[in-house]
Each structure stands twice: as structure tokens, then as C-alpha cells.
C-alpha positions as CSV (number, residue, x, y, z in Angstrom):
1,X,-16.9,31.4,-15.1
2,X,-13.4,32.6,-14.4
3,X,-9.9,31.2,-14.9
4,X,-9.8,29.8,-11.4
5,X,-13.0,27.8,-12.0
6,X,-11.8,26.4,-15.2
7,X,-8.5,25.4,-13.6
8,X,-10.3,23.7,-10.8
9,X,-12.7,21.9,-13.2
10,X,-9.8,20.7,-15.3
11,X,-7.9,19.4,-12.3
12,X,-11.0,17.5,-11.0
13,X,-11.7,16.1,-14.4
14,X,-8.1,14.8,-14.6
15,X,-8.3,13.4,-11.1
16,X,-11.4,11.5,-11.9
17,X,-9.9,10.2,-15.1
18,X,-6.8,9.1,-13.3
19,X,-8.8,7.4,-10.5
20,X,-10.8,5.5,-13.1
21,X,-7.7,4.7,-15.2
22,X,-9.4,6.3,-18.3
23,X,-7.1,9.3,-18.7
24,X,-5.0,9.0,-21.8
25,X,-1.4,8.2,-21.0
26,X,-2.1,7.3,-17.4
27,X,-1.6,3.8,-16.1
28,X,-2.6,3.2,-12.5
29,X,-0.5,0.6,-10.7
30,X,-2.5,-1.3,-8.1
31,X,-0.4,-3.3,-5.7
32,X,-1.3,-7.0,-5.4
33,X,-3.1,-8.2,-2.3
34,X,-0.7,-9.8,0.2
35,X,-1.2,-12.7,2.6
36,X,0.4,-10.9,5.6
37,X,0.3,-14.0,7.9
38,X,2.2,-16.0,5.2
39,X,4.8,-13.3,4.7
40,X,5.3,-13.0,8.5
41,X,5.5,-16.8,8.8
42,X,8.2,-17.1,6.0
43,X,10.3,-14.5,7.9
44,X,9.8,-16.4,11.2
45,X,8.7,-13.3,13.1
46,X,6.1,-13.1,15.8
47,X,3.4,-10.6,15.3
48,X,5.1,-8.2,17.8
49,X,8.5,-8.6,16.0
50,X,7.0,-8.0,12.5
51,X,5.0,-5.0,13.7
52,X,8.0,-3.4,15.4
53,X,10.4,-4.1,12.5
54,X,8.1,-2.7,9.8
55,X,6.4,0.1,11.8
56,X,2.9,-1.0,12.1
57,X,0.9,-1.6,15.3
58,X,0.3,-5.1,16.4
59,X,-3.5,-4.4,16.4
60,X,-3.3,-3.4,12.7
61,X,-1.3,-6.5,11.9
62,X,-3.9,-8.7,13.6
63,X,-6.7,-7.1,11.7
64,X,-4.9,-7.7,8.4
65,X,-4.1,-11.3,9.3
66,X,-7.7,-12.0,10.4
67,X,-9.1,-10.3,7.2
68,X,-11.0,-7.7,9.2
69,X,-9.1,-5.0,7.2
70,X,-7.0,-4.9,4.2
71,X,-3.7,-3.0,4.0
72,X,-4.0,0.0,1.7
73,X,-1.8,2.6,0.1
74,X,1.9,2.8,1.3
75,X,1.4,-0.1,3.7
76,X,0.3,-2.4,0.8
77,X,3.3,-1.2,-1.2
78,X,5.6,-2.0,1.7
79,X,4.0,-5.4,2.2
80,X,4.5,-6.2,-1.5
81,X,8.2,-5.3,-1.2
82,X,8.6,-7.4,1.9
83,X,6.8,-10.3,0.1
84,X,9.1,-10.1,-2.9
85,X,12.5,-9.2,-1.4
86,X,12.4,-9.5,2.4
87,X,16.2,-9.5,2.8
88,X,16.4,-6.3,0.7
89,X,13.8,-4.5,2.7
90,X,15.4,-5.6,6.0
91,X,18.8,-4.4,4.7
92,X,17.3,-1.0,3.7
93,X,15.8,-0.6,7.1
94,X,18.8,-1.5,9.1
């Protein structure tokens, strides 16, 4: 096998180790689940206001609140920030 194969193999092995959290020196941060309805309620926003303010569709917000879907990736990170420091996020977005 050539250098390209070995490079690809090493990259895949590292990616798998990273995903499993088993690669030495790698700590995977997993955002905590967020009760989106509770966060929205604390802010006093309607679903339409919350969705517009934070750039998600109302349909997506409804799915999260009903539990049909769970926020993932960057959306979950943003929701964690909103949960912890809503005023700071609102300031940053204004």
C-alpha cells in the first residue's frame, strides 16, 4: 500500500478514536441536553419570537419542545449558551 493509503488509514483511525473518546489526549465535550421550552419560558418569548431571535424555524422549535427531535451540534451549543447566559447571548446578537 502506498503513502496515500497509509495517510487515509491513519486519519480514519484517529477519527474513530476521537469519536469514541479513546484517542490519547483527546477529550470530547458533549453539550448537556437543554429543556428548550423552559429556556424559552424563562425568557418570556413566544415560539415565534424565540425562533426569530435565535435563527431557527418555528417548526424545528416545536419539534424540540415536543421531544420529537433533539437539538444537535451547533444548535445544542447555542441552546446551552442561551440557558446559561441569555443576556450575554442577546447582547452578542444585537
